[in-house]
C-alpha positions as CSV (number, residue, x, y, z in Angstrom):
1,M,190.7,72.4,201.7
2,T,193.0,73.0,198.7
3,E,194.6,69.9,197.3
4,Q,198.3,70.1,198.2
5,P,200.9,69.9,195.4
6,P,204.0,67.7,195.5
7,P,206.2,68.6,198.6
8,Y,209.4,69.3,196.7
9,W,207.7,71.5,194.1
10,L,206.0,73.4,196.9
11,R,209.2,73.9,199.0
12,D,211.2,74.8,195.9
13,N,208.8,77.7,195.4
14,C,208.8,78.9,199.0
15,P,208.8,82.8,198.7
16,C,210.2,83.6,202.1
17,A,213.4,85.7,202.6
18,E,215.4,82.6,203.8
19,C,214.7,80.9,200.5
20,R,214.7,83.8,198.0
21,D,216.6,87.1,197.9
22,P,213.9,89.7,198.5
23,R,215.5,92.1,196.1
24,N,215.6,89.9,193.0
25,G,213.6,86.8,193.8
26,Q,216.5,84.4,193.1
27,K,216.7,81.2,195.1
28,L,219.2,81.0,197.9
29,F,219.5,77.2,197.9
30,Q,220.1,74.2,195.6
31,I,217.4,71.6,195.2
32,D,219.7,68.9,196.6
33,D,220.1,71.0,199.8
34,L,216.6,69.9,200.8
35,P,216.2,66.9,203.1
36,P,215.8,63.5,201.2
37,D,212.7,62.7,203.3
38,L,211.0,66.1,203.2
39,T,207.3,66.0,204.1
40,I,204.6,68.5,205.2
41,A,204.2,68.2,208.9
42,A,201.2,70.5,209.1
43,S,199.3,73.0,207.0
44,K,196.3,75.3,207.2
45,E,194.5,77.9,205.1
46,L,194.4,81.3,206.7
47,D,193.6,84.8,205.4
48,G,193.9,83.7,201.7
49,N,197.1,81.8,202.2
50,L,198.3,78.2,202.7
51,E,200.6,78.1,205.7
52,V,202.9,75.1,205.8
53,L,205.1,73.7,208.5
54,W,207.8,71.4,207.1
55,S,209.3,68.3,208.6
56,D,212.7,70.1,208.9
57,G,211.1,72.9,210.9
58,H,210.9,75.5,208.0
59,R,207.7,77.5,207.6
60,S,206.3,78.7,204.3
61,R,203.3,80.8,203.3
62,Y,201.8,80.7,199.8
63,P,198.9,82.8,198.5
64,L,196.0,80.6,197.4
65,D,195.6,82.6,194.2
66,W,199.2,81.8,193.3
67,L,198.6,78.1,193.9
68,H,195.8,78.1,191.4
69,D,197.6,80.2,188.7
70,T,198.0,78.5,185.3
71,D,201.3,78.7,183.3
72,E,200.9,80.7,180.1
73,G,204.4,79.7,178.9
74,D,207.0,82.1,177.4
75,G,204.6,83.7,174.9
76,R,206.3,82.3,171.9
77,T,203.9,79.5,170.8
78,E,200.4,79.7,169.3
79,Q,199.0,79.3,172.8
80,G,197.2,82.5,173.8
81,K,197.7,84.2,170.5
82,R,195.1,85.6,168.1
83,L,195.5,83.6,164.8
84,W,194.0,85.9,162.2
85,A,192.9,86.3,158.6
86,A,192.8,89.6,156.8
87,A,189.0,90.2,157.4
88,D,189.7,90.2,161.2
89,F,191.2,93.7,160.7
90,A,188.3,95.1,158.8
91,R,187.9,97.8,161.4
92,G,191.6,98.7,161.4
93,I,195.0,97.3,162.3
94,P,196.6,97.7,165.7
95,E,198.1,101.2,165.7
96,A,199.1,104.0,168.0
97,D,200.5,107.5,167.9
98,W,204.2,107.7,168.6
99,A,203.9,110.6,171.0
100,A,201.2,108.8,173.0
101,Y,203.2,105.6,173.0
102,L,206.2,107.4,174.5
103,T,204.3,109.2,177.2
104,D,201.5,106.8,178.2
105,P,202.5,103.5,179.7
106,A,199.0,102.1,179.0
107,E,199.4,103.0,175.3
108,Q,202.9,101.4,175.1
109,A,201.6,98.3,176.8
110,A,198.7,98.1,174.3
111,V,201.1,98.3,171.3
112,L,203.5,95.7,172.7
113,A,200.6,93.4,173.7
114,A,199.3,93.6,170.1
115,V,202.7,92.5,168.8
116,R,202.7,89.6,171.3
117,R,199.1,88.5,170.5
118,S,198.5,89.4,166.9
119,G,202.1,89.6,165.7
120,F,202.3,93.2,164.7
121,A,201.4,96.8,165.3
122,V,202.0,100.1,163.5
123,L,203.2,103.3,165.2
124,R,202.1,106.5,163.4
125,G,203.8,109.8,163.5
126,V,207.4,108.6,164.1
127,P,209.7,111.4,163.0
128,T,210.9,110.8,159.4
129,V,214.6,111.2,160.2
130,E,217.4,108.8,159.5
131,R,218.1,106.2,162.2
132,Q,214.8,106.9,164.0
133,V,213.9,103.2,163.6
134,L,216.7,102.5,166.2
135,R,215.0,104.7,168.7
136,V,211.8,102.7,168.2
137,A,213.5,99.4,168.9
138,E,215.3,100.9,171.9
139,S,211.9,102.0,173.4
140,F,211.3,98.4,174.3
141,G,214.5,96.5,173.9
142,Y,217.8,96.2,172.1
143,V,218.8,96.4,168.4
144,R,220.0,93.1,167.0
145,V,223.0,93.7,164.8
146,T,223.5,91.5,161.7
147,N,225.6,91.4,158.6
148,Y,223.3,94.2,157.3
149,G,224.5,96.4,160.2
150,E,222.5,97.9,163.0
151,L,220.0,99.1,160.5
152,F,219.4,98.7,156.7
153,D,217.9,100.8,154.0
154,V,215.1,99.2,151.9
155,R,215.3,101.0,148.6
156,V,216.5,100.3,145.1
157,E,220.3,99.7,145.2
158,P,222.6,99.6,142.1
159,D,224.2,96.3,143.2
160,P,221.8,94.6,145.6
161,N,222.9,91.6,147.6
162,N,219.2,90.9,148.4
163,L,216.1,91.1,146.2
164,A,214.5,93.3,148.9
165,F,216.8,96.1,147.6
166,T,215.1,96.1,144.2
167,D,211.7,97.3,142.9
168,R,210.5,93.7,142.4
169,A,207.5,92.2,144.1
170,I,208.5,90.1,147.2
171,A,206.4,87.1,148.1
172,P,205.4,86.4,151.7
173,H,208.5,85.3,153.7
174,T,210.3,85.5,157.0
175,D,213.7,87.2,157.2
176,N,217.1,85.7,158.0
177,P,216.0,82.1,158.2
178,Y,219.7,81.2,157.6
179,R,220.5,82.5,161.1
180,D,220.3,80.5,164.4
181,P,218.9,82.1,166.4
182,V,216.9,84.1,163.8
183,P,216.1,87.7,164.6
184,T,212.7,87.4,166.2
185,L,211.4,91.0,165.6
186,Q,211.7,93.2,162.6
187,L,210.9,97.0,162.4
188,L,210.4,98.9,159.1
189,H,210.1,102.7,159.3
190,C,208.8,104.6,156.2
191,L,210.8,107.7,155.4
192,E,209.4,108.2,151.8
193,N,206.8,106.4,149.7
194,S,205.8,108.4,146.7
195,A,206.3,105.5,144.1
196,T,203.3,103.8,142.5
197,G,202.9,100.4,144.1
198,G,205.2,99.1,146.9
199,D,202.3,98.3,149.3
200,S,203.2,96.1,152.3
201,G,201.6,92.8,153.1
202,L,201.4,90.4,156.1
203,V,200.3,86.8,156.5
204,D,199.9,85.1,159.8
205,G,202.2,82.1,159.4
206,F,200.8,80.5,162.6
207,K,197.3,80.7,161.0
208,A,198.6,79.2,157.8
209,A,200.4,76.4,159.6
210,A,197.2,75.7,161.7
211,I,195.2,75.4,158.5
212,L,197.8,73.0,157.1
213,R,197.5,71.0,160.3
214,D,193.7,70.8,160.0
215,E,193.7,70.1,156.2
216,S,196.7,67.7,155.9
217,P,198.1,66.5,159.2
218,E,200.7,64.4,157.3
219,D,202.1,67.4,155.5
220,F,202.2,69.4,158.7
221,A,204.1,66.6,160.4
222,T,206.6,66.4,157.4
223,L,207.3,70.1,157.7
224,T,207.9,70.0,161.4
225,R,210.4,67.1,161.3
226,T,212.4,67.9,158.1
227,P,215.5,70.1,158.6
228,V,215.7,72.5,155.7
229,P,219.1,74.1,154.7
230,F,218.6,77.9,154.6
231,V,221.7,79.6,153.1
232,F,222.8,83.2,152.5
233,R,226.1,84.2,150.7
234,D,227.5,87.4,149.5
235,R,231.1,88.7,149.1
236,R,231.6,89.0,152.9
237,T,229.1,86.6,154.4
238,E,228.4,82.8,154.5
239,L,225.4,81.8,156.7
240,R,223.5,78.6,157.1
241,A,221.0,77.2,159.4
242,D,219.2,73.8,159.1
243,R,215.8,74.2,160.6
244,P,212.2,73.0,159.8
245,L,209.8,75.3,158.1
246,I,207.4,74.8,161.0
247,D,208.9,74.4,164.4
248,V,206.8,73.1,167.3
249,D,207.5,72.8,171.0
250,P,207.5,69.6,173.0
251,L,203.7,69.9,173.4
252,D,203.3,70.1,169.6
253,R,202.3,73.8,169.7
254,I,203.4,75.9,166.7
255,R,206.4,78.0,167.9
256,E,208.2,79.3,164.8
257,I,207.9,79.7,161.1
258,R,210.9,79.9,158.7
259,F,209.7,80.5,155.2
260,N,211.8,82.1,152.5
261,N,211.9,80.7,149.0
262,R,214.9,82.8,148.1
263,S,217.0,81.3,150.9
264,I,216.3,77.6,150.7
265,G,219.3,75.6,149.7
266,T,219.5,72.1,148.2
267,L,217.7,69.6,150.3
268,R,219.4,66.2,150.5
269,G,219.2,62.9,152.4
270,T,215.5,62.9,153.2
271,D,212.2,62.1,151.7
272,R,212.3,64.9,149.2
273,E,209.1,63.9,147.4
274,A,207.1,64.1,150.6
275,F,208.8,67.3,151.6
276,Y,208.1,69.1,148.4
277,A,204.5,68.0,148.3
278,A,204.0,69.4,151.8
279,Y,206.1,72.5,151.0
280,R,203.9,73.3,148.0
281,R,200.7,72.8,149.9
282,F,201.9,75.2,152.7
283,A,203.1,77.8,150.2
284,A,199.7,77.7,148.5
285,I,198.0,78.3,151.8
286,T,200.2,81.4,152.5
287,L,199.1,82.9,149.2
288,R,195.3,82.5,149.8
289,P,193.8,86.0,149.4
290,E,191.8,85.7,152.6
291,L,195.1,85.4,154.6
292,Q,196.9,88.3,153.0
293,L,196.6,91.6,154.8
294,T,197.7,94.5,152.5
295,F,198.2,98.1,153.5
296,R,200.4,101.0,152.7
297,L,203.1,102.4,154.9
298,N,203.2,106.2,154.7
299,P,206.0,108.5,155.8
300,G,206.2,108.4,159.6
301,D,204.7,104.9,159.9
302,C,206.8,102.2,161.7
303,L,205.7,98.6,161.4
304,I,206.8,96.2,164.2
305,F,206.2,92.5,163.6
306,D,207.1,89.1,164.8
307,N,209.6,87.6,162.4
308,T,209.1,84.1,163.7
309,R,205.4,84.2,163.0
310,L,204.4,86.7,160.4
311,L,205.3,86.5,156.7
312,H,205.8,89.9,155.2
313,A,205.6,90.8,151.5
314,R,205.7,93.8,149.1
315,T,204.1,94.5,145.8
316,A,206.3,95.7,142.9
317,F,206.6,99.4,142.5
318,E,207.4,101.9,139.7
319,Q,210.4,104.1,139.9
320,D,208.2,107.1,139.3
321,G,208.8,108.3,142.9
322,R,211.0,107.4,145.9
323,R,210.3,104.5,148.2
324,H,212.7,104.5,151.2
325,L,212.3,102.4,154.4
326,Q,214.8,101.9,157.1
327,G,214.7,98.7,159.0
328,C,216.3,97.0,161.9
329,Y,216.0,93.8,163.9
330,A,215.3,93.2,167.6
331,D,214.2,90.3,169.8
332,L,210.9,89.2,171.3
333,D,212.4,88.4,174.7
334,A,213.1,92.1,175.3
335,L,209.6,93.1,174.1
336,H,208.0,90.5,176.3
337,S,210.2,91.7,179.2
338,T,209.2,95.3,178.7
339,L,205.5,94.3,178.5
340,A,205.7,92.2,181.6
341,V,207.4,95.1,183.5
342,L,204.6,97.5,182.4
343,H,202.0,95.0,183.6
344,R,203.9,94.5,186.8
345,R,204.0,98.3,187.4
346,T,200.3,98.5,186.7
347,A,199.6,95.7,189.2
348,A,201.9,97.4,191.7
349,L,200.0,100.7,191.3
350,D,196.7,98.9,191.6
351,E,197.9,97.3,194.8
352,L,198.9,100.7,196.2
353,A,195.6,102.1,195.1
354,E,193.8,99.3,197.0
355,L,195.8,100.0,200.1
356,F,194.8,103.7,200.1
357,A,191.1,102.7,199.5
358,G,191.1,99.7,201.9
359,E,193.3,99.5,204.9
360,G,194.4,103.1,204.4
361,A,190.9,104.2,205.2
362,G,191.4,103.1,208.7
363,E,192.6,105.2,211.6
364,Y,196.1,106.6,211.7
365,L,197.7,105.7,214.9
366,G,195.6,107.8,217.3
367,E,195.4,110.9,215.0
368,A,192.2,112.5,213.8
369,V,192.8,111.5,210.1
370,T,192.9,108.2,208.4
371,M,196.2,106.7,207.2
372,A,195.3,107.5,203.6
373,E,194.4,111.1,204.4
374,H,197.7,111.5,206.2
375,M,199.8,110.2,203.4
376,L,197.8,112.2,200.8
377,Q,198.2,115.4,202.8
378,A,202.0,114.8,203.1
379,A,202.2,114.4,199.3
380,A,200.0,117.5,198.7
381,A,202.4,119.5,201.0
382,A,205.4,118.3,199.1
383,E,203.7,119.2,195.8
384,A,202.8,122.6,197.1
385,A,206.4,123.2,198.0
386,Q,207.3,122.3,194.4
387,A,209.4,119.4,195.6
388,P,211.0,117.1,193.0
389,D,208.9,114.1,191.9
390,H,210.9,111.6,194.0
391,L,210.2,113.5,197.2
392,I,206.5,113.8,196.4
393,A,206.4,110.0,196.0
394,A,208.3,109.5,199.2
395,A,205.9,111.8,201.1
396,L,203.0,109.9,199.6
397,L,204.3,106.5,200.5
398,H,206.3,107.1,203.7
399,D,204.0,105.2,206.0
400,I,203.3,102.2,203.7
401,G,205.4,100.0,206.1
402,H,202.6,100.1,208.7
403,F,200.8,97.7,206.4
404,Q,203.6,95.7,205.0
405,G,205.9,94.7,207.8
406,A,205.8,91.6,210.1
407,L,204.3,94.0,212.7
408,H,201.4,96.4,212.0
409,G,200.9,100.0,212.9
410,R,198.7,98.8,215.8
411,D,201.7,97.1,217.3
412,L,203.6,100.4,217.4
413,M,200.7,102.0,219.3
414,Q,200.8,99.0,221.7
415,G,204.4,99.8,222.6
416,Q,206.4,97.6,220.1
417,D,208.4,99.3,217.4
418,N,207.3,97.9,214.1
419,H,210.3,99.5,212.2
420,H,207.9,100.6,209.5
421,S,210.4,102.9,207.8
422,D,212.6,99.9,207.0
423,S,209.9,97.5,206.1
424,G,208.2,100.1,203.9
425,A,211.4,101.0,202.1
426,D,212.2,97.3,201.5
427,W,208.7,96.7,200.1
428,L,208.9,99.7,197.8
429,A,212.4,98.8,196.6
430,R,210.7,96.2,194.3
431,W,209.7,99.1,192.1
432,F,211.4,102.3,193.1
433,G,215.0,103.4,193.4
434,P,216.8,104.8,196.4
435,E,215.8,108.3,195.6
436,V,212.3,107.3,196.8
437,T,213.0,104.5,199.2
438,E,215.8,106.1,201.3
439,P,213.8,109.1,202.5
440,V,211.1,106.6,203.5
441,R,213.7,104.5,205.3
442,L,215.1,107.5,207.1
443,H,211.9,109.4,207.9
444,V,211.6,108.0,211.5
445,A,215.3,108.7,212.1
446,A,214.7,112.3,210.8
447,K,212.0,112.7,213.4
448,R,214.4,111.7,216.2
449,Y,217.0,114.0,214.7
450,L,214.7,117.0,214.5
451,C,213.6,116.5,218.0
452,A,217.2,116.6,219.1
453,V,218.3,119.7,217.2
454,E,215.1,121.8,217.0
455,P,213.3,122.1,220.4
456,D,210.4,124.0,218.7
457,Y,209.8,121.0,216.4
458,H,209.7,118.6,219.4
459,A,207.3,120.9,221.2
460,E,204.8,120.8,218.3
461,L,204.5,117.0,218.1
462,S,201.0,115.6,218.5
463,A,200.3,113.4,221.5
464,A,200.3,110.3,219.3
465,S,203.6,111.3,217.6
466,E,205.1,112.0,221.0
467,Y,204.2,108.6,222.1
468,T,205.6,106.8,219.0
469,L,208.7,108.8,219.4
470,T,209.4,107.2,222.8
471,V,208.7,103.7,221.3
472,Q,211.1,104.4,218.4
473,G,214.0,105.4,220.6
474,G,213.4,109.1,221.6
475,P,215.4,112.1,220.4
476,M,218.9,111.3,219.2
477,D,221.9,112.2,221.3
478,A,224.5,114.5,220.0
479,R,226.6,111.7,218.5
480,E,223.6,110.1,216.7
481,A,222.5,113.5,215.4
482,A,225.9,114.3,213.9
483,A,226.1,110.9,212.3
484,F,222.6,111.2,210.8
485,A,223.3,114.7,209.4
486,E,226.2,113.1,207.4
487,L,224.0,110.5,205.7
488,P,223.5,111.1,201.9
489,G,219.7,111.0,202.2
490,A,219.4,113.1,205.4
491,V,218.2,116.3,203.8
492,D,215.5,114.6,201.8
493,A,214.4,112.6,204.8
494,V,214.1,115.8,206.9
495,A,211.9,117.4,204.2
496,V,209.6,114.3,204.2
497,R,209.5,114.4,208.0
498,R,208.3,118.0,208.1
499,W,205.5,117.3,205.6
500,D,204.7,114.2,207.5
501,E,204.2,116.1,210.8
502,R,202.0,118.7,209.2
503,A,199.8,116.1,207.4
504,K,197.2,115.6,210.2
505,E,194.4,118.1,209.5
506,P,190.9,116.7,209.6
507,G,188.9,117.4,206.5
508,A,191.7,118.9,204.5
509,K,191.2,118.7,200.7
510,T,193.8,116.9,198.8
511,P,194.2,115.2,195.4
512,D,193.3,111.5,195.5
513,F,195.7,108.6,194.8
514,E,194.9,108.6,191.1
515,H,196.3,112.1,190.8
516,Y,199.8,110.7,191.8
517,R,199.6,107.6,189.7
518,P,201.4,109.0,186.6
519,L,204.1,110.5,188.8
520,L,204.7,107.1,190.5
521,A,204.6,105.3,187.1
522,S,207.4,107.6,185.8
523,L,209.6,106.8,188.8
524,M,209.2,103.0,188.7
525,R,212.1,100.9,187.7
C-alpha cells in the first residue's frame, strides 16, 4: 500500500472536474473552503490509481505514478543542469539547422532543451537579413524590449554608449545586470564577420560559481549575500539594480549570475575587503582557460544563451573587414513554456499511439474490424478525398471517446448511450482546437441527421450501427434536422460521418498511426 500524503495536500491536488476546470486545470475552490476537520474516510489502490473517499463525501482519484513524481523545480537553478567546461564540447557544440528547427518539433525541442540544460545553442543557416533575430526569438517566445530597443546592432559605432559597440576585447560578462528583472535570454545573429578576430566566447557561470563554492566556501557565501550596485547611464537612461554576483534560491542552489565589471558601481556600507577578495577569486576562476569555450560565429549563425548563467565574451578584432551582429533579448520563462508544450504534445501523441496499439486493437462494437482499423480507415478515406488536415485528424480521432468517457464503448453496446462524441471532443480539447474537436463532437448527431434526410444512407447502415443509432436517439425529426443543418460545424461533421460509415472493411490496407503523427503535431495548440 502506498504511503498516503497529508490530507490537505492530497485534496488540494484533486484532479476531478468539480475541483479543477477541465479546460485549463485551474482550481475551482479556495483552500479555506475545505472542512477544518477533513480526513480520509477510505482509500484503495485500483488499476494504477489511488481512489479516496473523503470525510465530507467527496471522491478523488489519483494516478499512482503522479503520487511518486519528483518536483524538478522551475528549471532556473543548477539542479538538473549540465555544468560544463570547454573540453565537454570537444565533439561539437549544441547546434541545429534553422529549416529543420522550424519544421521538426523534435529538433526544436532539442535546441530549447540544450539552452535549458547547457545554457546555449547555435542555429545555423538563419537568413542573413536585418531583423531576422526577432523571428528567432518569436519562434519560442517574446522579444524583451530594453533601452537598446527591440534589437541592437553589435558593430563599431562612432559614438558608442557601450564598449560592446567598439572593436575592443570584451571580457566574460553577463548583460544588463543593472536591470531587475534582468533579461534572462540573449540572442546574437551574425550578419557579417569578415574581420580578423572577433571570435565569441562563453563561460558557464554556474560551473565557475560551483568551483568557487568547492574551493572557498567563505568567498562563495560572501558573494551570495553582498548586494552589488550595478549601474548604467547614458544621455537618456539611468538604471540601477542592487543584486549579488551569485544568487541562490532558498535551498542554496545557484540560480543566477550577474557579472559585469563595466557596470559595477561603488560598493559602500559593507565588508568591502571581504567582498573584493571574493570578487577577485571568482573573476580569476571565470578566466581559467579550461572554462572558456571559444568559437566563431559565421554569417547565418544565431547564438541563443542564458544570460543569467553564461558569461559571454569577444576577442578584439581588426577593422580590416566588417563584423556585424544583431542581437535581442528574450526570457527563459517563454522558452521553458514552449519546451514544456512540445514535451506535452509529444506525450499526448505517445498516449494516442498507445491507445491505437493497445485498447484500439480490440473489437469495434460488433463490427468485423478493430477500433484502430476503423479509425485508420476513416482517416485514410478523408486523406484520399484530399480533405483538409483538420478533417483528416477528426476522422482519425472521432471514436476516441469510447475509451475516455465515464462509460466505455461496451456500455453503448449494452444499451446505455456513452455520449462518446462529447467525451471524446472534451478529451481532445486539451490539445486541439474546435476545427478538430467539433466534427468529433457532432459526428453522432450527423449520423442521426443523415438517417433523417437520406433514406439510402439509413438503409446502408451495418447491423451494429443500426443498433447504436437506436441507443443514441434514432433519426432526427424534421425540427432537429433543420437545427442541426444550421450549426457551424455541421458540414464537417457530415463529412466525417460518411467516412466513418465506410471505414469497416476487414483487411483494408491503411497507413498506421505514425503516418498521421506529423499532421496531428501541426494541429496541436
